[in-house]
N, C-alpha and C positions, 0 to 999 in steps of 0.2 A: 504494500500500500504506500509506503514511504517513497519508493522509487517511481511510482506512477505520478505522485503529486509534485515531485521535484521538477520535472520538465515544465509543468504548468506554472509552478512558482517562478521558475527562471524566465519563462515567457512573459509572465505578468510583470516581473521586475524589469526586464528589458524594455517592455512597452512603456512602463512608467518612466524609466530613464529617458527614453526617446521623446516622450511627450513633454517631460520636464525641459529637455534641451530645446525643443521647438518653442515652448512658452517663453523660455529665457531669451531666445533670439527675438521673438516677436515683441516682448516687453522692451528690450534694449533698443530695438529699431523704432518702436513707437516713441519712446523717450527721445531718441536721437532726432527723429523727424520733428517732434514738437520743439525741441531746443533749436534746431536749425531754422525752423519757421520763425520763432521769436527772435533769433539772431538776425535774420533777414529784415524783420520789422524794425528792430532797433537801428540797424545800419541805415535803412531807408529814412527813418525819422531823423537820424543824425545828419545824413547828407542833405535832407530837405532844409534843415536848420542852417547848414553851412551855405547852401545856395548852389546854383548851377555852375559846373566847371566848364567854362566856355573859351578858354584860351590855352595856348601852348607856350606862352611867355614864361620862361624859367622863374623869373622873380614872382610873378603872380601864382604860379604853381607851388612855389615854396610857401607863399602866404596861405594859400588854400590848404596845403599839407599841414601847416601849423594849426589852422582852424580844425581840420579833421582830427588830428591826433591829440587835441586838447578837449575834444568833445566827449563828455561822459557817455552819451548814447552810443557813439561809435565804439567806445571801449567795452560797453556791455555787450554789444553785438559781436565784437571780436571774441570776447570770452565765451559767449554762448556757442559761437561757431567752432571754437577750439574744443569745447566740451563735446559738441556733435562729432568732431573728427575723432576724438578718443573713443566714443561709443561706436562709431562706424568701424574703426579698426578692430574693436572687440568682436563685433558682429562678423567681420570678414575672417576672423580667426576661427569662427564656429561654422560658417556656412559659405557656400560658393558665391563668387562675385555675381554670377548669372542669376542668383537668387536675391542677394542683398541689394544690388543696384536697382533692379526694377521695383522692389518693395519700397526703397527710399524715395522713389519717384512719386509716391503718395504725397510727399512734401509739396509737390506742385499744386495739388488740390488744396492742401492746407494754406499754402501761400496765397492762392487766389481768395480763399475764404477770409483769411486774416487781413489781407490788403483791403478787402471790401469792408470788413467790420471795424478794424482798428485804425486804418489809414484813410477810410472814406473814399477809396478809389472806386471808379465805375468799372465793373467787370461785365463785359458784353455777353450776350447769349452765346456767341460763338466760343468765347473763352470758357464759359460754363460747360458747353457741350464737349469741348476738348478735355476739360477737367474730368468729366464723367467717363470719357473714353479711357483716360489714364487710370481712373479708379477700377474700371472693369479689367484693364490689363494687370493691375496690381493684384486684384482678387484672383485672377487666373494664375499668375506666377506663384502667389502665396500658397496655392494648393499643391504645388510640386514639391519634390524632395529638396531639402535645404542643401544637402551635400551629396554630390555625385562622385566625388573623389575621396580617397582615403586620406586621413590626416597625415601630415608629414611626420616621419619618424622623429622621436624625441620631443614632439610637440605636446602641449597639455591636452588632456582628454576633455572633450566638451561635454 
């Protein structure tokens, strides 16, 4: 009786580990996408407060650069995008690029929504339609295997 339940217990354990890895990847990617979207919003707000960059004159570009890099909104955006990059790297260590990159493209949909809600931008019906197409693509990709290759030897187990 013990030997019959062991394979079932192993199967259940392996299934639980696999589901745990999938959830970990999706949670990290969701947080990464959210952080990236907020980073983009902060960069946009910061650049709108600096004003339009409309010259290639080196002196004016230096003045604009000084305004950009002393703007707290820009720094918050940079920090958030740095956090996104760290989370993105972690997700890439667990799953294939061909899985992670399409899933992170859901950020395009979040950017459209946040630019509309937080920045008051007009988002045309054509852009919303494109955003829906992106979401359908993300949903399709997210239903595939996360990893189609074996982890590198010596790498941490996911």
